[in-house]
C-alpha positions, 0 to 999 in steps of 0.5 A: 339588881345589877347584872353580875355578868352578861348572861345567866350561865356565867353568873351561875358558874361564878356562884359555884366557885369557893372563892369569894368574888366581888366586882367594884366600879371605878369609884370602889363601890360594890357592883355585885358579889357571889354567894361565897362572898356573902356566906364568908362575911355573913352579909346580905346582898341588899346591904352590900351592892352600891356601897363603897367597899370601905363602908360595908358593915361597920366599916370593917373593910376600911383596912389600911392594907386594903386601901394600899391595894385598891388606891395605890397598887391597882391604879399602877398595875393591871393585876395583883396576885397573892396579896395577904390581908390579916384583920378582925372582921365583925361577926366572923372574927380574925381572918387571914385573906388572900386577895387576887385583883384584876382590872376588867374593861368594857369597850362598849361604854368605856368603863372599868371594873375591878374584880376582887377574888378572896380566899380565906386561908385562916386555917392554913396560916394558923396551922403553919404558925402552929407548926412553926411554933412546934418546930421552934419548941422542938429546936429548943429541946434539941438544943438542950440535948447533950448529944450532937444532933444533925437534921438532914434534908432528903438530899443529905444537905444539913438543914440544922444542927444543935448547939452540942454539935457546934460546940463539939466540932468547933464550927459555926452554923454557917459552916455546916448548914446547907452543905452536904453531910459528906463534905463536912470536916475533912471528909470523915463523914464521906463513908459509902456504907453510911450514905447507903443507909441514910439513903434508905431512911426516907423512902423505906422507913429504914431507921438504923441504930449503932452505925460506928465511924472511927476517924481523926477529927480536927481538934478532937483527935481520934474519935469513935461516933455511934450514929442513929437515924430516923425519918421525921415529918414536919407537920403542916408542910409535909417536909420530910427530913432525917434526924441523925444522933451522934454519940461519942463512944470513944472511951467506952470502945477503948475500955472494951478493947482493953478489957478484951485484951486483958481477958484474952491474956488471962484466958491464955495464962489459965490455959497455959497453967492447965497445960502445965497441970496436964503435963504433971498428970502425964508424968504421974501416969507414966509412973503410976501402977496400972490400977491408977492409970485410968483415974489419972487419964480421966483427970487429964481429960477433964483438965483438957476440956476446961483448958480447951474452953480457955483456948477458945476464949484466948483465940476469940480475944474476948471473954464473951459467948463461946462458939460451939463447933471449935469448942467441941472440936478442941475437946475432941482433939484433947480427948483423943490426944489423952487416950493415944496408945489406949484407943488411937484407932477411935475417931471422934467427929463433931457435927455442930450448928453455928451456935454460941454458948453463954460463957457461964454455961460452957464449962459444964457443957464441955465437961458433960461432953468429955465425960460421955465421950470418955465413957464411949471411948473406954467401953463401946469398942472392946474389940478395937476402933470405931467412931464417936459423934458429938452433935449440938443442934437447936430444936425450937426452945431446946438444944440437943447435945448428943454423944453417939457411938457405933460400938457394941451397945450398953448391954454388951459392954455391961455383960463383958464386965466393963463399967459403963459409967452411966449415971456418973455423979459428974454428969448428973451434977452438970445436967442438974446444974444446967436444968437439963435432962439426959436419956440413953438409947442403946442397941447392937449399933451403938449407944446414943446419949441425948442431953436436952438443954434449955435454949437459955444456955445460948447467946443470940448471934447479934451481928455487930453494928456496921462500922466505918473505920479509917485506916 
């Protein structure tokens, strides 16, 4: 056996390497090889050493690429690194090999050997090819998507865009790929809030939806785009990129704005009409005989409660969720105004959480408040002024509407010969309609009416998507 090295420890060291090593003499005959070489190519030492490398096995090493390396490149260079060979080898199938070669001189006998290191990178190359195929497939799918898509590198340079993006903005791939997102167009994408959100997508996995940009775009005019962003990984090479999807919501937003304007105008007109009706009722109150005045005032208060709802809607410029606090405050003001002269020294206070009521439920809630507060105004303070508290708060899956006064209490009011109005058909009907319950607690310190409403009457306060609107 030809010694592989000058001492045993060197051979043992080389035999532990994962790379296949083979030493060739100047005539390209095999002088020695390590264990990894024999294991990789499934050959024996006896049939390998001393043979021309091209003659190994059934001449499977007679590869044009290997001849190019050994006969043309090596004589010219002292060392070669990263030379790739792809070939089908008998017994082990198709392999992709990475070769490093170096000349080794022995001054003692003036001989030259060639050390060839071989790494099997078949799995890595196949994974890379699979990844490339998957990426091309994904790109093909992306190109069929109607919404414009942008793929960004971690530094916010454009890696790729789809056909929809190119077509919509009238640009070529060369005009956008490789450029910073903020530099595209005429600076429409240079929005600090957008930059902050995008910068968090990769490190924090902070995907976002619904970021809106409104600006003038060349060739398109004024447009509103909604952006969604996600982090994407490219398998095989661990590349991390950002996928940004653009949705043109211009038409939808303009329709919403037009609808809101119409809704506000309609609410304003309804409110004015109800105020006119209230004025007619006020006129009738001044003309009516005393037994009829109470009924007219109750009617006026109910109309005022409904009018207050439309006033809140008209001021919010949208036929959407009704904010509780201003709604109840308006009812309190309307109720107090309608009772001036009768109970001007009664104070009505509102204690409401920042909640939103479904507009379809708001009228019923307002009328319940109106009826209970009116009842307190009329019956809780036979000796003079006092306070009425209107509170609205959420308790887990319930909402508590509480109308409380610091008057004489229900029993004393009843004993004085005054009707309490408890169990009013109006209140019972509205409570039933809302799927609620009502309870009364009364004593010397006043009366408390508690209406337990289902939380379904509320609308969650969903924050609007962040927007960037150009002036």
